[in-house]
C-alpha positions in Angstrom: 43.0 44.6 8.6 40.7 45.6 11.5 38.6 42.8 12.9 34.9 43.4 12.1 32.5 43.6 15.0 29.6 41.1 15.3 27.2 43.9 14.3 29.2 44.7 11.2 29.4 41.0 10.2 25.6 40.7 10.7 25.0 43.8 8.6 27.1 42.3 5.8 25.0 39.1 6.1 21.9 41.2 5.8 23.2 42.9 2.7 24.2 39.6 1.1 20.8 38.1 1.9 19.1 41.1 0.3 21.2 40.5 -2.9 20.1 36.8 -2.8 16.5 37.8 -2.2 16.4 40.2 -5.2 18.2 37.7 -7.4 15.9 34.9 -6.6 12.8 37.0 -6.9 13.9 38.2 -10.3 14.8 34.7 -11.5 11.4 33.5 -10.3 9.6 36.4 -12.2 11.5 35.6 -15.4 11.0 31.9 -15.1 7.2 32.4 -14.4 6.9 34.6 -17.5 9.1 32.7 -19.9 8.7 29.0 -19.0 5.7 27.2 -20.4 3.5 25.2 -17.9 4.8 21.8 -19.3 8.4 22.9 -18.6 7.5 23.8 -15.0 5.7 20.4 -14.6 8.9 18.6 -15.9 11.0 20.6 -13.4 8.7 19.5 -10.6 7.6 23.1 -9.9 4.0 22.7 -11.1 1.1 20.3 -11.3 -1.2 20.5 -14.3 -3.9 19.6 -14.8 -5.4 19.2 -11.3 -8.4 17.4 -9.9 -10.0 19.4 -7.1 -11.1 17.5 -4.0 -13.0 18.5 -0.9 -12.6 21.7 1.1 -12.5 21.8 4.9 -11.1 23.6 8.0 -8.1 21.9 9.5 -7.2 21.6 13.2 -5.5 25.0 13.1 -8.7 26.6 11.8 -7.2 27.2 8.3 -9.5 26.8 5.3 -8.0 24.0 3.1 -8.6 22.5 -0.2 -7.5 19.0 -1.4 -5.9 18.8 -4.9 -4.8 15.7 -6.9 -2.2 15.5 -9.7 -3.7 13.6 -12.6 -0.6 13.4 -14.9 3.2 12.8 -14.8 2.9 11.1 -11.4 6.5 9.7 -11.7 8.1 13.2 -11.9 9.6 14.1 -8.6 8.1 17.4 -7.5 9.4 20.2 -5.2 6.2 20.8 -3.2 6.6 20.5 0.5 4.9 21.7 3.7 5.1 25.4 4.2 5.9 26.4 0.6 3.7 29.1 -1.1 1.6 28.1 -4.0 -0.3 29.8 -6.8 -3.4 28.4 -8.6 -3.7 29.0 -12.4 -5.9 28.4 -15.4 -5.9 29.0 -19.1 -8.4 31.4 -20.5 -9.2 32.7 -23.9 -7.7 36.0 -24.7 -10.6 37.6 -26.6 -13.8 35.9 -27.6 -15.0 36.3 -31.1 -11.5 36.9 -32.6 -10.6 34.6 -35.6 -7.6 33.1 -33.9 -8.6 32.1 -30.5 -5.5 32.2 -28.3 -5.3 31.2 -24.7 -3.3 32.9 -21.9 -2.3 31.8 -18.5 -4.2 33.5 -15.7 -3.2 33.3 -12.0 -5.8 33.5 -9.2 -5.3 36.5 -7.0 -4.4 34.7 -3.7 -1.5 32.7 -2.4 -2.0 29.3 -0.7 0.4 27.4 1.5 1.2 23.7 1.2 -0.1 22.1 4.4 0.4 18.5 3.6 1.7 16.5 0.5 1.8 12.7 -0.1 2.4 11.2 -3.5 -0.1 12.8 -5.9 -2.4 14.3 -3.2 -1.8 17.7 -1.7 -3.7 19.8 0.9 -3.4 23.5 0.5 -4.3 26.1 3.1 -5.9 29.2 1.6 -7.2 32.5 2.8 -10.9 32.6 3.9 -11.6 34.9 1.0 -10.2 32.5 -1.6 -12.8 31.8 -4.4 -12.9 28.0 -3.8 -16.3 27.5 -5.5 -14.9 29.0 -8.6 -11.8 26.7 -8.4 -14.0 23.6 -7.8 -16.5 24.4 -10.6 -14.1 25.8 -13.2 -14.7 24.4 -16.6 -11.1 25.2 -17.6 -8.2 23.1 -16.7 -6.8 24.2 -13.3 -3.1 23.9 -12.3 -0.9 25.0 -9.5 2.8 26.1 -9.2 5.2 27.0 -6.5 5.1 30.7 -5.6 8.0 32.8 -4.5 8.8 32.2 -0.8 8.6 35.8 0.5 7.8 34.7 4.1 11.1 32.8 4.7 13.1 35.8 3.6 11.1 38.2 5.8 11.7 35.8 8.8 15.4 35.8 8.1 15.6 39.6 7.8 13.7 39.9 11.0 15.9 37.4 12.8 19.1 39.3 11.7 17.6 42.7 12.8 16.6 41.2 16.2 20.0 39.8 16.7 21.7 43.1 15.8 19.5 45.0 18.2 19.8 42.6 21.1 21.3 44.1 24.3 22.2 42.7 27.6 20.4 39.4 27.1 21.3 35.8 26.1 20.9 36.5 22.4 23.4 39.4 22.6 25.8 37.2 24.5 25.7 34.3 21.9 26.0 36.8 19.1 29.2 38.4 20.5 30.6 35.0 21.3 29.9 33.4 17.9 31.5 36.2 16.0 34.7 36.6 18.1 37.5 34.5 19.5 36.2 35.0 23.0 36.7 31.9 25.1 33.7 29.7 25.7 32.8 28.4 29.1 32.2 24.8 30.0 30.7 22.9 33.0 33.1 20.6 34.7 31.9 17.2 35.9 33.1 13.7 35.3 32.5 12.3 31.8 29.7 9.8 31.5 30.4 6.4 30.0 28.5 5.1 27.0 30.2 1.8 26.1 27.8 1.2 23.1 29.3 4.2 21.3 32.9 4.5 19.9 35.4 6.8 21.8 34.9 9.9 19.5 31.1 9.5 19.7 31.2 9.2 23.5 33.5 12.3 23.6 31.0 14.3 21.4 28.1 13.5 23.8 30.2 14.6 26.8 31.3 17.8 25.0 27.6 18.6 24.4 26.8 18.1 28.1 29.7 20.2 29.2 29.0 23.1 26.8 27.6 26.2 28.5 27.2 28.1 25.2 28.0 26.1 22.1 29.4 22.7 20.9 29.9 21.4 17.4 29.5 17.7 16.4 31.4 17.3 13.1 30.2 14.1 11.4 31.9 13.0 8.2 29.9 10.6 5.9 28.9 7.3 7.7 30.3 8.2 11.1 27.0 7.9 12.9 26.3 11.6 13.4 22.5 10.9 13.9 23.2 8.1 16.4 25.5 10.5 18.4 23.0 13.3 18.2 20.1 11.2 19.4 22.3 10.0 22.3 23.3 13.6 23.2 19.6 14.7 23.1 18.6 11.7 25.3 21.4 12.5 27.9 20.4 16.3 27.8 16.8 15.3 28.6 18.1 13.5 31.8 19.1 17.1 32.9 16.5 19.3 31.2 12.8 19.0 30.9 12.6 19.9 27.2 14.9 20.6 24.2 14.3 22.1 20.7 15.6 20.3 17.6 15.8 22.0 14.2 17.2 21.4 10.8 17.3 23.3 7.5 15.0 20.8 5.6 11.8 19.0 6.5 13.4 15.7 5.5 16.3 16.2 8.0 13.9 17.1 10.8 11.8 14.0 10.0 14.8 11.7 10.0 16.0 12.7 13.5 12.4 12.8 14.8 11.9 9.2 13.7 15.0 8.1 15.6 13.9 9.9 18.8 10.4 8.4 18.6 12.1 5.0 18.3 13.8 5.7 21.6 10.4 6.3 23.2 10.8 10.1 23.5 7.7 12.3 23.3 8.2 14.5 20.2 6.1 17.4 19.1 6.7 18.1 15.4 5.8 21.6 14.3 4.9 21.7 10.6 4.1 18.6 8.6 6.5 15.9 7.7 7.8 15.1 4.2 8.3 11.4 5.0 4.6 10.7 5.3 3.6 7.6 7.3 1.3 7.0 10.3 4.2 7.0 12.8 5.4 10.4 11.5 1.9 11.9 11.4 1.2 10.8 14.9 3.5 13.2 16.5 2.7 16.3 14.4 1.2 19.3 16.2 -1.9 19.3 14.1 -2.7 15.6 14.7 -2.1 15.9 18.4 -4.2 19.1 18.5 -7.1 17.3 16.8 -6.8 14.3 19.1 -7.1 16.4 22.3 -10.3 15.8 24.3 -11.2 19.5 24.2 -10.9 19.7 20.4 -14.6 18.6 19.5 -15.8 21.5 21.7 -13.4 23.9 20.0 -14.5 22.7 16.6 -18.2 23.3 17.5 -17.4 26.9 18.6 -15.4 27.6 15.4 -18.3 26.2 13.4 -20.7 28.5 15.3 -18.5 31.5 14.6 -18.5 30.8 10.8 -22.3 30.3 10.8 -22.8 33.5 12.7 -20.6 35.4 10.2 -22.5 34.0 7.2 -26.0 34.7 8.7 -25.2 38.1 10.1 -28.2 40.4 10.5 -27.4 44.0 9.6 -27.4 46.3 12.6 -28.0 43.4 15.1 -26.6 44.4 18.5 -26.5 40.8 19.8 -24.2 39.8 16.9 -21.1 41.5 18.4 -21.8 40.2 21.9 -22.3 36.7 20.6 -19.2 36.9 18.4 -17.0 38.2 21.2 -18.2 35.6 23.6 -17.6 32.7 21.1 -14.2 34.1 20.1 -12.9 34.5 23.7 -14.1 30.9 24.5 -12.3 29.6 21.4 -9.1 31.4 22.3 -9.3 30.1 25.9 -9.6 26.5 24.6 -6.8 27.0 22.0 -4.4 28.3 24.6 -5.2 25.4 27.0 -4.7 22.7 24.3 -1.5 24.4 23.1 -0.1 24.6 26.7 -0.9 20.9 27.3 0.8 19.8 24.1 3.9 21.8 24.8 3.8 20.8 28.4 3.9 17.0 27.6 6.5 17.2 24.8 10.2 16.4 25.7 11.4 17.4 22.2 9.9 20.2 20.1 11.1 19.8 16.5 10.7 22.0 13.4 12.6 23.4 10.4 14.6 26.6 11.2 12.0 28.7 9.5 9.3 26.7 11.3 10.7 27.8 14.6 8.9 31.1 14.0 5.5 29.4 13.7 2.6 31.1 15.4 2.1 28.1 17.7 5.7 28.6 19.0 4.9 32.1 20.4 6.5 32.6 23.9 8.3 29.2 23.9 11.9 29.2 25.3 14.4 26.4 25.6 17.7 25.9 27.4 19.2 23.8 24.6 18.7 24.0 20.8 20.1 21.3 18.6 20.6 22.2 14.9 21.2 19.2 12.7 22.6 19.6 9.1 23.8 23.0 10.3 26.4 23.2 7.5 23.5 23.4 5.0 21.7 26.3 6.7 22.1 30.0 6.0 23.4 31.9 8.9 20.2 34.1 9.0 18.0 31.0 9.2 19.9 29.7 12.3 19.2 33.0 14.2 15.4 32.4 13.8 15.7 29.5 16.1 18.7 30.6 18.3 16.6 33.5 19.8 14.5 30.8 21.6 17.6 29.1 23.3 20.3 29.6 25.9 22.9 27.3 24.3 23.3 25.9 20.8 24.6 22.5 19.6 25.5 22.4 15.9 25.8 19.1 14.1 26.8 18.6 10.5 29.7 18.5 8.1 30.9 21.7 6.3 32.9 19.4 3.9 29.6 18.2 2.4 26.8 20.2 0.7 26.7 23.9 1.4 23.5 26.0 1.5 22.0 26.8 -1.9 22.8 30.3 -3.0 21.5 31.5 -6.4 23.1 35.0 -6.6 26.7 34.8 -7.8 27.5 38.1 -6.2 26.1 37.0 -2.8 28.0 33.7 -3.1 31.3 35.6 -3.7 30.5 37.9 -0.8 30.3 34.8 1.5 26.6 34.2 1.9 27.2 30.4 1.7 29.5 30.5 4.7 27.5 29.1 7.6 27.4 29.9 11.3 28.7 26.4 12.0 31.7 27.1 9.7 32.4 30.4 11.5 32.4 28.7 14.9 34.6 25.8 13.6 37.1 28.6 12.5 36.8 30.8 15.6 36.5 28.1 18.3 38.2 24.8 17.2 38.1 23.8 20.9 34.3 23.3 20.8 34.5 20.9 17.8 34.5 17.1 18.1 35.3 15.2 14.9 33.6 11.7 14.7 36.5 9.5 13.4 35.1 6.0 12.8 32.9 5.4 9.7 30.5 2.4 9.4 29.4 2.8 5.7 32.1 2.3 3.1 34.7 -0.2 2.1 38.1 1.1 3.2 39.2 1.8 -0.4 36.2 4.0 -1.1 36.6 5.9 2.1 40.3 6.5 2.0 40.5 9.3 -0.6 37.7 11.4 1.1 39.4 11.0 4.5 42.7 12.1 3.2 41.5 15.1 1.2 38.8 16.5 3.4 39.5 15.3 7.0 43.3 15.2 7.2 43.3 11.4 7.1 41.7 11.2 10.5 38.6 9.2 9.5 39.1 5.4 9.9 36.9 2.5 8.8 35.3 0.2 11.4 37.1 -3.2 11.2 33.8 -5.1 10.5 33.2 -3.3 7.2 36.7 -2.6 6.1 36.6 -5.2 3.3 32.9 -5.3 2.6 32.1 -6.1 -1.0 29.6 -7.8 -3.4 31.8 -10.0 -5.6 35.1 -11.7 -4.8 38.3 -10.2 -6.1 36.3 -7.1 -7.1 37.8 -3.6 -7.2 35.6 -1.5 -4.8 36.4 1.7 -6.7 36.6 2.1 -10.5 36.9 5.1 -12.8 35.9 4.4 -16.4 37.7 6.9 -18.7 35.2 7.9 -21.4 38.0 9.6 -23.4 39.7 6.2 -23.8 38.3 4.5 -26.9 39.6 1.1 -25.9 37.9 1.2 -22.5 34.6 2.5 -24.1 34.6 -0.1 -26.9 35.1 -3.0 -24.4 31.6 -2.2 -23.1 30.2 -1.7 -26.6 29.2 -5.3 -27.2 25.6 -4.6 -25.8 24.7 -1.8 -28.2 22.1 0.6 -26.9 18.5 -0.6 -27.7 17.6 3.0 -28.7 20.4 3.4 -31.2 21.0 -0.2 -32.4 18.8 0.3 -35.5 20.7 3.4 -36.8 24.3 3.1 -37.8 26.5 6.0 -36.9 29.3 7.6 -38.8 32.7 7.7 -37.2 32.4 11.4 -36.7 29.1 10.8 -34.7 30.9 8.2 -32.6 33.6 10.7 -31.8 31.0 13.2 -30.5 28.9 10.7 -28.6 30.8 11.3 -25.4 30.9 15.1 -25.6 28.8 17.2 -23.3 25.9 19.1 -24.8 24.3 22.3 -23.4 20.5 22.1 -23.0 19.2 25.4 -21.8 20.0 27.8 -19.0 18.1 26.0 -16.2 18.7 22.4 -17.1 22.5 22.5 -17.6 24.4 19.8 -19.5 23.9 16.3 -20.8 26.3 13.6 -22.1 24.2 11.0 -24.0 27.1 8.6 -24.7 28.1 8.6 -21.0 24.5 8.0 -20.0 24.3 5.0 -22.3 27.6 3.7 -21.1 26.5 4.1 -17.4 23.5 1.8 -18.0 25.6 -0.7 -20.0 28.0 -1.0 -17.1 25.2 -1.4 -14.6 23.7 -4.1 -16.7 27.0 -5.8 -17.0 27.5 -5.6 -13.2 24.0 -7.0 -12.4 24.6 -9.8 -14.9 27.9 -10.7 -13.0 26.1 -10.7 -9.6 23.2 -12.7 -11.0 19.5 -11.7 -11.1 18.4 -14.0 -8.3 21.0 -12.7 -5.9 20.4 -9.0 -6.7 16.6 -9.4 -6.0 17.0 -11.8 -3.1 19.6 -9.6 -1.2 17.9 -6.4 -2.5 21.3 -5.0 -3.6 20.4 -1.3 -4.1 22.0 1.1 -6.6 22.2 4.9 -6.8 23.0 6.5 -10.1 24.2 10.1 -9.5 24.9 13.0 -11.8 25.6 16.6 -10.8 23.4 17.8 -13.8 19.6 17.6 -13.6 19.3 17.1 -17.4 21.5 14.0 -17.3 19.4 12.7 -14.4 16.2 13.1 -16.4 17.8 11.5 -19.4 19.1 8.5 -17.4 15.7 8.0 -15.8 14.0 8.0 -19.3 16.6 5.4 -20.5 16.0 3.1 -17.5 12.3 3.3 -18.1 12.7 2.2 -21.8 15.1 -0.7 -21.0 13.4 -4.1 -20.6 16.4 -5.4 -18.7 16.0 -3.1 -15.8 12.2 -3.8 -15.3 12.7 -6.3 -12.4 15.2 -4.0 -10.7 13.4 -0.7 -10.9 12.5 -0.6 -7.1 16.2 -1.0 -6.4 17.6 1.8 -8.6 17.4 5.4 -7.8 18.7 8.2 -10.1 19.2 11.7 -8.7 21.4 14.7 -8.4 24.1 14.9 -5.7 21.7 17.1 -3.6 19.0 14.4 -3.9 21.4 11.8 -2.4 22.5 13.9 0.6 22.3 11.8 3.8 21.6 8.6 1.8 23.7 5.5 1.0 23.5 2.6 -1.5 25.4 -0.7 -2.0 26.5 0.4 -5.5 26.9 3.9 -6.7 27.6 5.0 -10.3 28.5 8.6 -10.9 28.2 10.2 -14.4 30.4 13.3 -14.3 29.0 14.6 -17.8 31.8 17.2 -18.4 33.8 16.4 -21.6 35.6 19.2 -23.4 39.1 20.1 -24.5 39.6 23.1 -22.2 39.2 21.3 -18.9 36.0 23.3 -18.1 34.2 21.6 -15.3 31.8 24.3 -14.1 30.3 23.8 -10.7 32.1 20.4 -10.3 34.8 22.7 -8.9 32.7 22.7 -5.7 34.5 19.8 -4.2 32.1 19.4 -1.3 29.5 18.3 -3.8 31.9 15.6 -5.0 32.6 14.5 -1.5 28.9 13.7 -1.1 28.8 11.8 -4.3 31.8 9.5 -3.7 30.8 8.7 -0.1 27.3 7.3 -0.8 28.6 3.8 -1.8 28.9 1.0 0.7 30.6 -1.6 -1.5 31.1 -0.5 -5.0 31.8 2.9 -6.6 32.0 3.4 -10.3 32.9 6.8 -11.7 32.4 7.6 -15.4 34.1 10.7 -16.7 36.5 12.1 -19.3 39.9 11.9 -17.5 41.5 14.4 -19.9 38.9 17.0 -19.0 38.5 16.3 -15.3 42.2 15.8 -14.3 43.1 19.4 -15.3 41.8 20.1 -11.8 44.1 19.0 -8.9 41.3 17.3 -6.9 40.2 15.0 -9.8 43.8 14.4 -10.7 44.4 13.0 -7.2 41.1 11.1 -7.3 42.1 9.4 -10.6 45.5 8.5 -9.2 44.0 7.0 -6.1 41.7 4.6 -8.1 43.4 1.2 -8.6 44.1 0.9 -12.4 43.2 -2.6 -13.5 
């Protein structure tokens, strides 16, 4: 088969991205039409009802309105900075008709989430938005996430730009990344960093030697962020400024926090997800507003708005005044912007945020892309056009990018630029080989299956555990009646009153299907998960759990099971003192996190060995590597072990 050229590969990417765009747009349209508002609230895609707060102009001269969620405050929502948002209200269909029915009406403008913390959100809206109507509406107002058209347009634009590039650095990187062409390296003596382990030190040196590209491959717990921060710090000894990007706001915040702790001046474009004063202090908007010239700029902007509102028809002086004020405002904006970028050593944003208006004209020698194995190829090119060389960091054996279109997925849209480079240029990849998170027994299976057995455990944590003579890794087989009944002494508080027939007992541990978007649920397994956690807490002792703050993660691949587990924990009196120590989430929700104890509810239980998207083994790699000291897997062995991976996992767990 003929080798495809870089342009052909990018054209195919564009085609696949288009398929994904249409699939997501259509799914969004159907969901908007079909799903009721309460369903959207439960999924975290809507807030209803809202309380409207004050309106104001922010530092970037955008009209903003403050909104507050008044119900369901404990539901995790999906609103984050930069996402589009629609306002809605319920109106009566026809007045005077015998059956007064109401319908959902959307306001005719799109806002953008500017800032969100807890139950408060600031939304940037167009100047023409009818905010008075929103604030004084007698009906109940709500908001929901809109379809993210802008991100797609940016990705299409980035691919087009990359395909058209000729004779410049972008063209050189494109041709290099999509071929087996040899990369060039600088040659100077390696630097010594005795506080890092040998593979971390090697990774930092490879970053410094790279003329075009380097990849830091960091399996779970191997200190990828530590290595990356060190590499950025060393690069800044040689360059005046670098750019740092990641796919998600959370990943950008995480690395920014570590850089700020090192005393590095960071300029964060866009607003952080992890909202605290330290984080807010280095955002572009806060720094812009704190600039000594800002009060003068604010006065000029206020004068422009007043002049617009009090415009006298046919007045000649209006245009002259307006032009004078506008040019003065632009001059001040350019000056403040230049000073902020001039002082920053690290400019950080999401990959899509790299296209922000305030970034216009900015170029960097080095771009670091963290969590690169979770970013679509097209998103990476948005940021790459600003740089001369690129450092990718991540792990392509963990979560891939989210792709909703099955056809685009089969066509290879989920294959990332980092994966391509790992395949084409193994010589630029450094694997970090010492992990500092997990007990050796928990880590061993992941190391053997995903990393060729190369990842070792740091000696100081090899045998870490909570209880003496405890098995660090357990798989509880929900298809084994003896095993299940041994935990049946503490009957579920919800079901203790009702006696079940033997047939019901049989079906308790079977998966149930609960609608297209929520997936599957296994109620018996959820109950058993909490019984086992209760049993484990009792063994450790309440005082010790609270004193040492032993934290627990309960993971399920299915969102419906997560919601069900959360509701059960809320009802159980036993878990009340421990609630701040227990988090329940999907695998995606636990990416990049770790806990002392992890329980995984696999949910799938059927006679045909159907395991759906649990066949995506990278997802499972993330789940089993979150635990520091104890990993408890709950699942139907008969169903799961029909797949080779789960068969080997089951065999690797010590059978008590």
